[in-house]
C-alpha positions, 0 to 999 in steps of 0.5 A: 611835353605829357597829357594826362588822361581821367576817366575819359578812356572810360567813357569814349572807346579804349587807350588803343584809339587815344594813343593812335590818334595822338601818335598820328597827329602830335607824336611829341605829346606823351599820352599818360592814363590815370591812375598810371599817371607817373610824375605829376610834375611832368604833366603839363596837360589835363584831359578828364570826364567826371574828376575826382580831385580828392584823388588827384595829385597836385600837378604842379606844371599844369598848363591848361584842363580840358573837360569833356563835360557839356557842364562844368557845375559838377566840379568848378567849385571844387578846392582841389580844383587846379588853378590851371586855364580849364577850357571844353573840347566841344567841336567850335561848329556845335555837334551834328548829335545835338543838331539832329537830337533837338531838331528831332524832339521839336519837330515831333512837338510840331506835328503832334506826334505825342498825339498820335501815339496815343490815338494809335494805343487807342485804335482811333483814327482822329486827325490833329490840326496842323501848325506851318512852321511859321506859326511855331514859334521856338525859343532857346534858352541860352545860344552857346556853339551847341545851340546855334546850329540847330536854331538856325536849321529849324530857322532854315525850315521856316520856324520863327527862332529867338534866343534869351542869353544872360548878358547882351550880344550881337545878332547873328541872324536870330533875335536875341533877348538877355537879362532878366528883365527880357526873360518874360517877353521871351517866353510869352512868344515861344511855342517850343523852349529848348534849354541849352544854358550852363548851370549856374546860381542864377540857371539853376531851377529856371523852368519853374511855374514862375516862368511855365506861367509866363509861357503861352497855353500849349507850350512845349519845354525841351531840356537839354542842358541840366537836370537842375534847370528844372523844377519837376513838380512845378513841370507835372503841375503845369502838364497836368493843368493843361498849360504846358502840352508836352515835355522832352527831359534828357537831363535829369536829376537825380541821375539815373531817374529812379523808376518810382519818379512819377515823371516816367509814366506821365502821358505828357512827357518823354525820358531820355537816359541823356543820350544826346551826343557821343563824341568821338576819340577823333573829335575830342583829340582834335580839339585838345591837339589845336588848343595845344597848338595855340598855346606853343603859338602864343594864341588863346585857348579855343574854347576858355572857361570862365570860372567865376562865371561857372561856364 
């Protein structure tokens, strides 16, 4: 039984940490690191980050692929993508780093920190009106496992929280809007919108002039999804007109953002270089082992990806 790791060891710690974790928890699994993959026919499991399927060989006996990427859009349609099942290796309850990151930006905007930072630069002792949390409506575009934890925590802090998703689902303590027909009503009642959608043909450029106009005047945007969720020129226009108050962008297009891009110096924009979260070897390896155990026991994968749907 062999696992081939492609690029993960370059992004997260070193090969020794990976070997030690698997040796302790699944010693029967042989772990190899690309490009020293050996015979491709011996590879049962493939784990990767930013794979180049033009360089990788065919794996005739592959059982499952594990992706570290939050978004699978860069490779999901690659002609050389193996036909084996694909799943994510994310903590099933979300990631505390993502939770703290989203809450940090929501609270920063809610308490008008950008306005106070500007006043400090001008040496102005000037208070901004305080808005109670029950009067600041938070809306999540997407309510997957990474969004659910911060959504529930913000709810506990007293914020009205709702979410919009593509398909109907049962409510789990959070009011749910779904489908194209309910996108406008959702945005109409959202003061701070947090995007944690996957990138698909349906969600590409979803944050644009049309949807910004659906938000109340003075609304704020936080994008922790993908860079191609936001139409940059439309965002700048909405900020400059005053319709939007602030934007925080962790995912951008392209990445790295070119130095001449106007978003860098826009007074109402916070740019961060895609740093919302960084999983550890312990997290990722534990999820891979759990999924392999599921396969061995004849159970479904924990977080399968629907290749046709793109997430």
